[in-house]
C-alpha positions as CSV (number, residue, x, y, z in Angstrom):
1,M,14.4,5.1,-17.2
2,L,14.1,6.7,-13.8
3,F,10.3,7.0,-13.8
4,A,10.0,3.3,-14.5
5,S,12.4,2.4,-11.8
6,V,10.7,4.6,-9.2
7,L,7.4,2.9,-10.0
8,T,8.8,-0.6,-9.6
9,A,8.1,-2.7,-6.5
10,V,10.2,-5.8,-5.9
11,F,8.5,-8.9,-4.7
12,A,10.3,-12.1,-3.8
13,G,9.0,-15.5,-2.9
14,A,5.5,-15.1,-4.3
15,A,5.1,-18.9,-4.4
16,G,5.7,-19.1,-0.7
17,A,3.8,-15.9,0.1
18,E,1.2,-17.9,2.1
19,D,3.9,-19.2,4.4
20,K,6.5,-16.4,4.5
21,G,4.9,-13.1,3.5
22,V,6.1,-11.0,0.5
23,A,9.3,-9.0,0.3
24,V,8.4,-5.4,-0.7
25,E,10.7,-2.6,-1.8
26,W,9.2,0.9,-1.3
27,G,11.1,4.2,-1.4
28,G,14.5,2.4,-1.4
29,L,13.6,0.4,1.7
30,K,12.6,-3.3,2.1
31,S,10.3,-5.2,4.5
32,T,8.5,-8.5,4.3
33,T,4.7,-8.5,4.8
34,P,3.0,-10.6,7.4
35,A,2.2,-14.1,5.9
36,G,-1.6,-13.6,5.9
37,W,-1.6,-10.6,3.6
38,K,-2.8,-11.6,0.2
39,E,-0.8,-10.0,-2.7
40,E,-3.0,-8.7,-5.6
41,T,-2.4,-7.2,-9.0
42,P,-2.5,-3.4,-8.5
43,S,-5.9,-2.1,-9.6
44,N,-4.3,0.9,-11.4
45,K,-0.9,2.2,-12.7
46,M,-0.4,4.6,-9.7
47,R,-0.1,1.6,-7.3
48,L,3.3,-0.1,-6.8
49,A,1.7,-2.9,-4.9
50,Q,-1.6,-4.0,-3.4
51,F,-2.7,-6.4,-0.7
52,K,-5.9,-7.7,0.9
53,L,-6.1,-8.1,4.7
54,A,-8.7,-10.5,5.9
55,K,-11.9,-9.0,7.3
56,E,-12.8,-9.1,11.0
57,K,-15.8,-11.2,11.9
58,G,-18.9,-9.1,11.3
59,D,-17.3,-6.7,8.9
60,P,-18.7,-6.5,5.4
61,E,-15.3,-6.6,3.5
62,D,-11.6,-7.0,3.7
63,A,-9.2,-4.1,4.2
64,E,-6.9,-3.0,1.4
65,L,-3.2,-1.9,1.6
66,A,-1.8,0.0,-1.4
67,L,1.7,1.5,-1.8
68,F,2.5,4.5,-4.1
69,A,5.4,6.4,-5.5
70,S,4.5,9.8,-7.0
71,P,7.2,11.9,-8.7
72,G,5.9,15.4,-8.2
73,G,3.3,14.1,-5.8
74,G,2.7,17.4,-3.9
75,T,3.6,18.4,-0.4
76,V,3.1,16.1,2.6
77,D,0.6,18.6,4.1
78,A,-1.4,18.7,0.8
79,N,-1.6,14.9,0.7
80,L,-2.7,14.7,4.3
81,D,-5.5,17.2,3.7
82,R,-6.5,15.3,0.6
83,Q,-6.9,12.1,2.7
84,V,-9.1,13.8,5.3
85,K,-11.4,15.0,2.5
86,K,-12.2,11.4,1.7
87,F,-14.1,11.2,4.9
88,E,-17.0,12.8,6.8
89,L,-15.8,13.1,10.4
90,A,-17.9,13.6,13.5
91,A,-17.5,17.2,14.8
92,D,-15.4,16.1,17.8
93,K,-13.2,13.8,15.7
94,K,-9.9,14.8,14.1
95,P,-7.4,12.5,12.5
96,A,-4.5,11.4,14.7
97,V,-1.2,12.5,13.2
98,A,2.3,11.5,14.4
99,K,5.9,11.6,13.1
100,I,7.5,8.2,12.7
101,K,10.7,6.7,11.3
102,I,10.6,4.2,8.4
103,G,14.1,3.0,8.1
104,K,16.1,6.3,8.1
105,Q,13.2,8.3,6.6
106,E,11.1,10.8,8.5
107,A,7.5,10.0,7.8
108,T,4.0,11.1,8.8
109,Y,1.5,8.6,10.1
110,Q,-2.2,9.7,9.9
111,D,-5.1,7.7,11.3
112,I,-8.6,8.6,10.3
113,T,-11.9,7.0,11.4
114,G,-15.3,8.2,10.0
115,T,-17.7,7.8,7.1
116,L,-15.8,7.1,3.9
117,L,-16.9,9.1,0.9
118,K,-16.3,6.2,-1.6
119,K,-16.1,7.5,-5.2
120,F,-15.9,5.5,-8.4
121,P,-14.0,6.1,-10.5
122,P,-11.9,7.9,-7.8
123,F,-10.6,10.8,-9.9
124,D,-13.8,11.6,-11.8
125,P,-15.3,14.8,-10.5
126,N,-18.8,13.6,-11.6
127,A,-18.4,10.1,-10.0
128,K,-21.2,9.0,-7.7
129,I,-20.3,9.1,-4.0
130,T,-21.4,6.3,-1.7
131,K,-21.1,6.9,2.1
132,V,-19.7,4.0,4.0
133,E,-19.9,4.3,7.8
134,N,-17.4,3.2,10.4
135,Y,-14.4,3.1,8.0
136,R,-10.7,3.7,9.0
137,Q,-7.6,4.6,7.0
138,I,-4.0,4.7,8.1
139,Y,-2.0,6.8,5.7
140,V,1.8,7.0,5.8
141,I,3.8,9.4,3.7
142,F,7.4,10.6,3.3
143,E,9.4,12.5,0.7
144,G,12.2,10.6,-1.0
145,K,14.8,12.1,-3.2
146,D,12.9,11.2,-6.4
147,A,9.3,10.9,-5.4
148,V,6.7,11.2,-2.6
149,Y,6.1,7.8,-1.1
150,S,2.8,6.9,0.5
151,L,0.6,4.0,1.5
152,T,-3.0,3.5,2.6
153,L,-4.5,0.8,4.8
154,L,-8.2,1.3,4.3
155,G,-11.2,-0.8,5.4
156,P,-13.9,-1.3,8.0
157,A,-12.7,0.1,11.3
158,K,-12.7,-3.3,13.2
159,T,-10.8,-5.0,10.3
160,V,-8.1,-2.2,10.3
161,E,-7.8,-2.5,14.1
162,K,-7.4,-6.3,13.8
163,H,-4.3,-5.7,11.6
164,K,-2.9,-2.5,13.1
165,K,-0.3,-4.2,15.4
166,E,1.2,-6.3,12.5
167,F,0.9,-3.3,10.2
168,D,2.9,-1.1,12.6
169,E,5.5,-3.8,13.1
170,W,5.8,-4.2,9.3
171,L,6.5,-0.5,9.0
172,K,9.2,-0.7,11.8
173,N,10.9,-3.5,9.8
174,F,11.6,-1.4,6.7
175,K,15.4,-1.1,6.3
C-alpha cells in the first residue's frame, strides 16, 4: 500500500542508538542522527519519527524533532505560513527563510524565534492556547513525488541553538 510505505520511517541500530545515532529514512533519503538524540515513539500518527534533544542549562525543557510525510499536504508556501502562525513575533522580527539542498531535493529552511502559541490538542479550534516565550522552531520542507516532507525542530531558543550545528550537519548528510 503506497500510503503505508510513504508513512514508514526506517530505523536501524536502535539498541546502539546511544553510541551511534539512529538511521532515519525520510522522503527516500537516509541520514544517521547524532548519538545524543533520543528516539521516542511518535506522539501521533502524522509523525514518521520523533526525537528529544537535551535541554540547555537553564532552559525549562528539551527540544523536540519530528519528521512528517503528508500526501496532499498543501503547498510549501501554505505550510510555511502555517508555521509562522504558531508564533507571536516581535514587530521587527521575521522568520529567516533560505533554500537548501537535502540530498538532491530542493528544500526550504525556515527559522522562527518568538512566543510559541502552544495549543493542545493541536488541531482543536477550541483548544486552550498557552503562550511560551523565547521559543524557536526550525522547519524544513520539500515536495517529493508522492508527498510533502517536512520536519520541525522546536524548543526553547537556547536549546535549539545548542543543537543547531549538529542539526544542520545531519540535514547535509541525507543521501
